[in-house]
C-alpha positions in Angstrom: 4.7 20.6 21.5 5.4 23.2 18.8 4.5 22.7 15.1 6.8 20.2 13.5 7.7 18.4 16.7 7.2 14.7 17.3 7.4 12.4 20.2 9.6 9.4 20.2 6.6 7.4 21.4 5.5 5.5 18.3 2.5 7.0 16.5 1.7 3.5 15.5 1.0 2.7 19.1 -1.3 5.6 19.3 -3.1 4.3 16.2 -2.1 7.2 14.0 0.9 6.1 12.0 -1.0 5.7 8.7 -3.0 8.8 9.2 0.3 10.7 9.8 1.9 9.1 6.8 -0.9 9.9 4.4 -1.1 13.5 5.6 2.5 14.4 5.0 3.5 17.3 2.8 6.7 17.5 0.9 9.3 19.6 -0.9 9.6 18.7 -4.5 12.5 18.3 -7.0 15.6 16.2 -7.4 18.9 17.7 -6.2 17.3 21.0 -5.3 18.7 23.4 -2.7 15.8 22.9 -0.3 15.2 24.7 3.0 12.7 23.9 5.7 12.0 24.9 9.3 9.6 23.3 11.8 9.6 26.5 13.9 9.4 30.0 12.3 12.7 31.8 12.6 14.9 28.7 13.1 16.8 29.2 9.9 19.5 31.9 10.1 19.2 34.7 7.5 22.1 35.5 5.2 24.7 33.1 6.6 25.1 29.4 7.5 26.9 29.6 10.8 26.1 32.8 12.7 27.8 33.6 16.0 24.7 32.5 17.8 22.2 30.4 15.8 18.5 31.3 16.1 16.4 29.9 18.9 19.5 28.6 20.8 20.1 25.9 18.2 23.4 24.5 17.1 24.5 24.9 13.4 26.1 21.8 11.9 27.1 20.9 8.3 26.5 17.4 7.0 28.8 16.8 4.0 27.9 13.9 1.6 30.7 14.7 -0.8 34.2 16.3 -0.5 34.2 20.0 -0.1 35.9 20.5 -3.5 33.8 18.2 -5.7 32.2 20.0 -8.6 29.2 22.2 -7.7 26.9 20.1 -9.9 27.6 17.0 -7.9 28.4 18.5 -4.4 26.0 17.3 -1.7 25.8 19.0 1.7 23.2 20.3 4.1 23.2 22.6 7.0 21.3 21.4 10.1 20.0 23.5 13.0 19.5 21.2 15.9 18.8 21.1 19.6 22.0 19.2 20.4 25.1 18.9 18.1 25.9 15.4 16.7 29.2 15.6 18.6 27.4 15.3 21.9 27.3 11.5 22.3 29.2 8.9 24.3 31.7 6.4 22.7 30.4 3.8 20.3 31.1 0.1 21.0 31.0 -2.8 18.7 27.8 -4.8 18.4 26.7 -7.9 16.4 26.3 -7.5 12.7 23.5 -9.9 12.4 22.9 -10.9 8.8 24.5 -7.7 7.4 27.7 -8.1 5.4 29.8 -5.5 3.6 32.3 -5.4 0.7 34.9 -6.6 0.1 33.1 -9.9 -0.1 35.9 -12.4 0.4 34.1 -15.4 2.0 33.0 -16.8 -1.4 34.2 -16.7 -5.0 32.1 -15.0 -7.7 29.7 -17.5 -9.2 29.0 -17.5 -13.0 25.8 -19.6 -12.7 22.3 -18.1 -13.1 20.7 -18.0 -9.6 17.2 -17.2 -8.3 15.7 -17.0 -4.9 12.2 -17.2 -3.4 11.2 -14.5 -0.9 12.8 -14.4 2.5 11.0 -16.5 5.0 8.9 -14.8 7.6 11.0 -13.2 10.3 11.0 -14.1 14.0 8.6 -12.1 16.2 10.0 -8.7 17.2 12.2 -8.3 14.1 12.7 -4.6 13.2 14.0 -3.2 9.9 17.7 -3.3 11.0 17.5 -6.8 12.5 15.7 -7.9 9.4 18.4 -6.8 6.9 19.9 -9.8 5.1 22.8 -9.4 2.7 22.8 -11.3 -0.6 26.1 -10.1 -1.9 27.9 -7.2 -3.6 31.2 -5.9 -4.9 33.8 -3.3 -4.5 35.2 -2.0 -1.2 33.2 0.1 1.2 36.3 1.5 2.8 37.3 2.8 -0.7 33.8 4.1 -1.4 33.4 1.9 -4.5 30.8 -0.8 -5.4 27.5 -1.8 -3.9 25.6 -4.4 -1.9 22.3 -6.1 -2.4 20.3 -6.6 0.8 16.8 -7.8 1.5 14.7 -7.0 4.5 11.8 -8.5 6.4 10.3 -7.0 9.6 7.3 -7.3 11.8 8.2 -4.6 14.4 8.9 -0.9 14.3 12.3 0.4 15.3 12.7 2.1 18.7 16.4 2.7 17.8 18.1 4.9 15.3 20.4 3.8 12.5 22.9 5.5 10.2 25.1 4.1 7.5 28.6 5.8 7.0 29.4 3.2 4.3 26.9 4.3 1.7 23.5 5.6 0.8 20.5 3.2 1.1 17.9 2.8 -1.7 14.9 1.1 -0.1 12.5 -0.7 -2.4 9.4 -2.0 -0.5 7.6 -5.1 -1.9 5.1 -5.6 1.0 4.0 -3.3 3.7 4.2 0.5 4.1 6.9 2.3 6.0 7.1 5.6 7.8 10.7 6.8 7.8 11.6 9.2 10.6 14.8 11.0 9.5 16.9 13.9 10.7 15.2 16.0 8.0 11.6 15.0 8.7 9.2 12.2 7.8 8.8 10.1 4.6 6.0 7.8 3.6 7.0 4.9 1.3 4.7 2.1 0.1 5.3 -0.7 -2.4 5.8 0.8 -5.9 7.7 3.6 -4.3 11.4 3.9 -3.4 13.1 5.9 -0.7 16.7 7.1 -0.6 18.5 7.7 2.7 21.8 9.5 2.0 25.1 8.4 3.5 25.3 9.3 7.2 21.7 10.4 7.7 20.1 9.0 10.8 16.7 7.4 10.6 14.3 4.9 12.1 11.6 2.8 10.4 8.1 2.5 11.6 5.8 -0.1 10.1 2.4 0.9 8.7 1.3 -2.7 8.4 1.7 -5.9 10.5 4.8 -6.8 8.5 7.1 -5.4 5.8 9.4 -6.9 3.2 11.5 -5.6 0.4 15.0 -4.8 -1.1 17.8 -2.4 -0.4 20.7 -1.3 -2.6 23.6 0.0 -0.5 25.6 2.3 -2.8 29.2 2.8 -1.6 30.1 4.9 -4.6 29.1 8.3 -6.0 25.6 9.4 -4.9 22.7 8.4 -7.1 21.8 11.0 -9.7 19.4 11.3 -12.6 20.9 9.9 -15.8 21.8 12.2 -18.7 19.2 12.1 -21.4 21.5 12.6 -24.4 19.5 12.3 -27.7 16.3 11.8 -25.7 16.3 15.5 -25.1 15.1 17.6 -22.2 12.3 15.4 -20.9 11.6 11.7 -20.1 12.4 8.9 -17.7 12.2 10.1 -14.1 11.1 13.7 -13.9 12.9 15.7 -11.2 9.7 17.3 -10.0 8.4 13.9 -8.9 11.0 13.4 -6.2 9.8 14.5 -2.8 11.9 15.5 0.2 10.6 15.9 3.7 9.7 19.1 5.5 11.5 19.7 8.8 10.1 17.8 11.8 12.0 17.1 15.0 11.9 15.0 18.2 12.4 16.7 21.5 12.2 14.1 24.2 15.3 14.8 26.3 15.1 13.3 29.8 11.5 12.1 29.2 11.8 8.9 27.1 14.9 7.2 28.4 18.1 6.5 26.5 18.1 6.2 22.7 20.1 3.4 21.1 21.9 4.8 18.0 23.5 2.2 15.7 26.2 3.3 13.2 27.4 1.1 10.3 31.1 2.0 9.8 33.5 0.1 7.5 31.3 -3.0 7.5 30.6 -3.3 11.2 27.8 -2.1 13.5 28.6 0.1 16.4 26.2 1.2 19.1 25.9 4.0 21.6 23.2 5.1 24.1 22.2 8.7 23.7 20.4 10.7 26.4 18.4 12.4 23.7 17.0 11.7 20.3 19.4 12.5 17.5 16.4 13.3 15.2 16.3 16.8 16.7 16.9 18.9 13.7 14.5 21.9 13.9 15.5 23.5 10.5 17.7 22.7 7.6 18.8 23.7 4.1 20.8 22.0 1.4 20.7 19.2 -1.1 22.1 16.2 0.9 18.6 15.1 1.8 16.4 11.9 1.8 13.6 11.6 -0.7 10.8 9.3 -1.9 9.8 8.6 -5.5 6.7 6.9 -7.0 7.9 4.4 -9.6 4.6 4.7 -11.5 5.4 8.2 -12.4 8.4 7.0 -14.4 8.0 8.3 -18.0 8.7 5.1 -20.0 10.2 5.5 -23.4 10.3 2.7 -26.0 10.3 1.8 -29.7 7.5 2.8 -32.0 8.9 0.9 -34.9 10.8 -2.3 -34.3 13.2 -4.2 -32.0 13.3 -4.2 -28.2 15.2 -1.3 -26.8 18.1 -1.7 -24.4 17.1 -1.7 -20.7 19.2 1.4 -20.1 16.2 3.5 -21.2 14.5 2.3 -18.0 17.2 3.8 -15.7 15.7 5.8 -12.8 18.9 6.6 -11.0 22.6 6.1 -11.7 25.8 6.1 -9.7 28.6 6.9 -12.2 32.1 5.6 -12.0 35.4 7.0 -13.2 34.6 5.6 -16.7 31.9 7.7 -18.5 28.8 5.6 -19.2 29.9 2.7 -17.0 27.9 2.9 -13.8 28.9 1.7 -10.4 25.2 0.8 -10.1 22.1 1.7 -12.0 18.6 1.4 -10.6 16.3 0.4 -13.5 12.5 -0.1 -13.3 10.2 -2.0 -15.7 7.1 0.0 -15.2 3.7 -0.3 -17.0 4.1 0.5 -20.7 2.8 -0.1 -24.2 4.5 -2.5 -26.6 3.9 -1.8 -30.3 7.1 -3.0 -32.1 6.4 -4.6 -35.5 8.1 -7.9 -36.5 9.7 -7.8 -33.1 10.2 -10.4 -30.3 8.8 -8.2 -27.6 10.0 -9.6 -24.3 13.6 -9.0 -23.3 15.9 -10.8 -25.8 18.5 -13.5 -25.1 21.5 -11.7 -23.7 25.0 -11.8 -22.3 26.1 -8.6 -20.6 29.4 -7.2 -19.3 27.3 -5.7 -16.5 25.9 -7.8 -13.7 22.2 -7.8 -13.0 20.2 -8.4 -9.8 16.5 -8.3 -10.5 13.6 -8.1 -8.1 9.8 -8.2 -8.5 7.6 -5.8 -6.6 4.2 -7.0 -7.8 2.6 -9.1 -10.5 4.7 -10.9 -13.1 7.8 -10.0 -15.3 7.2 -10.3 -19.0 10.3 -12.5 -19.6 9.7 -15.1 -16.9 6.8 -17.3 -15.9 5.2 -16.6 -12.5 3.7 -18.9 -9.9 5.1 -21.6 -7.8 8.8 -22.2 -8.4 8.9 -19.2 -10.7 9.9 -15.5 -10.4 7.6 -14.2 -7.7 7.2 -10.9 -5.8 9.8 -10.7 -3.0 12.1 -13.0 -4.9 15.1 -12.2 -7.0 17.5 -13.4 -9.6 21.2 -12.8 -10.2 22.9 -12.9 -13.7 26.5 -12.1 -13.2 28.6 -10.7 -16.1 28.5 -12.7 -19.3 26.0 -15.2 -17.8 23.7 -16.1 -20.7 20.0 -15.3 -19.8 16.8 -14.3 -21.4 13.2 -15.4 -21.7 12.3 -18.9 -20.4 10.9 -21.5 -22.8 7.3 -20.8 -22.1 7.7 -17.1 -22.7 9.7 -17.7 -25.9 7.1 -20.0 -27.4 4.3 -17.7 -26.5 6.0 -14.5 -27.7 7.2 -16.1 -30.9 3.7 -17.0 -31.9 1.8 -13.9 -30.6 -0.3 -11.7 -32.8 1.6 -8.4 -32.7 -1.2 -6.0 -31.8 -0.5 -3.0 -29.5 -0.2 -4.5 -26.0 -0.3 -2.8 -22.6 2.1 -4.4 -20.1 0.6 -3.3 -16.8 0.3 -6.5 -14.7 3.8 -6.3 -13.0 6.4 -4.0 -11.6 10.0 -5.3 -11.7 13.3 -3.6 -11.1 17.0 -4.2 -11.5 20.3 -3.2 -9.7 22.8 -3.3 -12.6 26.5 -3.0 -11.6 29.9 -2.8 -13.4 31.4 -5.6 -11.3 30.3 -9.2 -10.6 28.2 -9.7 -7.5 29.9 -12.0 -5.0 27.4 -13.9 -2.8 27.5 -14.1 0.9 27.7 -17.7 2.2 24.2 -17.2 3.7 22.9 -16.4 0.2 24.8 -19.2 -1.5 23.4 -21.8 1.0 19.9 -20.3 1.6 17.0 -22.6 1.8 15.0 -20.2 -0.4 17.6 -20.5 -3.2 15.8 -22.2 -6.1 17.8 -25.4 -6.9 16.7 -25.8 -10.5 16.6 -22.3 -12.0 18.5 -23.5 -15.1 15.6 -25.7 -16.0 13.6 -22.7 -17.3 15.8 -22.7 -20.4 15.6 -26.5 -21.0 13.5 -27.6 -23.9 14.3 -24.7 -26.1 14.1 -26.7 -29.3 16.3 -26.6 -32.4 14.4 -24.7 -35.2 17.3 -24.4 -37.6 16.4 -25.4 -41.2 19.2 -24.8 -43.7 18.1 -23.5 -47.1 18.5 -26.0 -49.9 
C-alpha cells in the first residue's frame, strides 16, 4: 500500500488500533481552508475540477451549505477519490433501531425536571450505530432546524459505514476511546475530547477499548461555529488553533474485502446499500467542510474576579446560530477545570429559570451544583431542565456553599457539559419510560428550609 492508504481489515484486530490512534498527525485550526493528500500529486494545481483529475481520480464537491451562503459561513470541500460517490446501488429501508428524529410527535413536552442514570451495558456485538439511543429533541430535520440528544453504548467496532444527511454529529465520549475512520482521514477521540462529523460525511467507529459510552448532539440547523467574543476581545474560550482536522488517508480494498454496507440517515430513517468498494476512498481533499477533534481541557475558561457567578454562556465552546441574533439553535457548553475567587458570592450555579432548555451530561468526576454518588448525578448520566423549569443547586450543595469559607478554590474534580437549545426538548417514549430514569429527582430540592426573618 502507498503512504496514507489503509485496509478495511480492522487495525484493532491486528492489535494496532491504539498505536495508530496515538501516532496520528493533524491539520490545525477551526474553519480553515485545509488541504491534504495521501499520495503526492493527488491534488490538482490551480483548479478544482480539471478535465482529467490527477492520478486517475474523480473530482467531487461536498457542499455542507448552500452555494450562495455568505463566504464566512460557507462550508464545502473538494474530494479526489478512487470512485465517485455516485457509483453505488439503490438504498433500501432498514430498521431504525433506537434512533429517532425530529419532529418528535410521540410524546408531549414535559415541564418536569428529569434525570437519568447511564445507559445499561449493551448486548454483545453492539457497534456505535446499533448503540445509538435517542433521548429527545426539537425542531424538524426535514426543515434543517433544531437538534436531537442521543446517547451511545458499544462493545464492538463497526465494519459498516454511516453518514447522516439530517445533521452534523457532535460526539462526546464518556468512557472508552474511539478511532474514527472518515472520508477525510483518521481522528482519535478520548473522554474529555469531542469530535465533530459534518453533515453527509461518511465514517465508521473503531473502539480502542473493550467498550465505549457517551453522548451525541445531532444538530439539524446551521453548522456549529465558534461564538463571537464581543467585549471579551480577540482571545478566550475555545482557541481556533486547538481544533484538529485529519490528514488524508484512504481505503483501497476493491474486490478484496467483500461488499461494504453503507447506512445513510435521511429524513429520520435509516437506508442501507451494499457497495462493492469502500466509500472511504478519498486520496486527497481541500476545503473547510471537514471533521475535527477538540480537547475540552484546552478551553480557556473566563470568570469573575470580583463577585457574582457569571452566566453559563461564557462557557460556550460551539454555537449553532438561529435566525434571531444571540438565540442559538443549540449551544455546546463545557464546565472545565477553573478557579473560583468571587467575594461575597454563592459560587455554585445559582437557582434559575431559563427560556432556553438545558440537557446536561457528566464526563467525569462530579458537578459542583449536584451531589454525586449512588442516585445522584454520575458520569454517563444526564439531566433535562426544559424551558422555565426551576432548577439549581441541591440542598446539600446549597447548605455547604452558603457556609463555605470563600478562599480561592480550584474546581478540577469534574468535567460536565450542556446542550442548550432555544426550544423545549420533547422526549422519546423510550426515554420517558426508561428503567434508568431516576424516579425521585425532585427530592434533591426537598428540605430547602425557610430562612426568612423579617426585620422588626
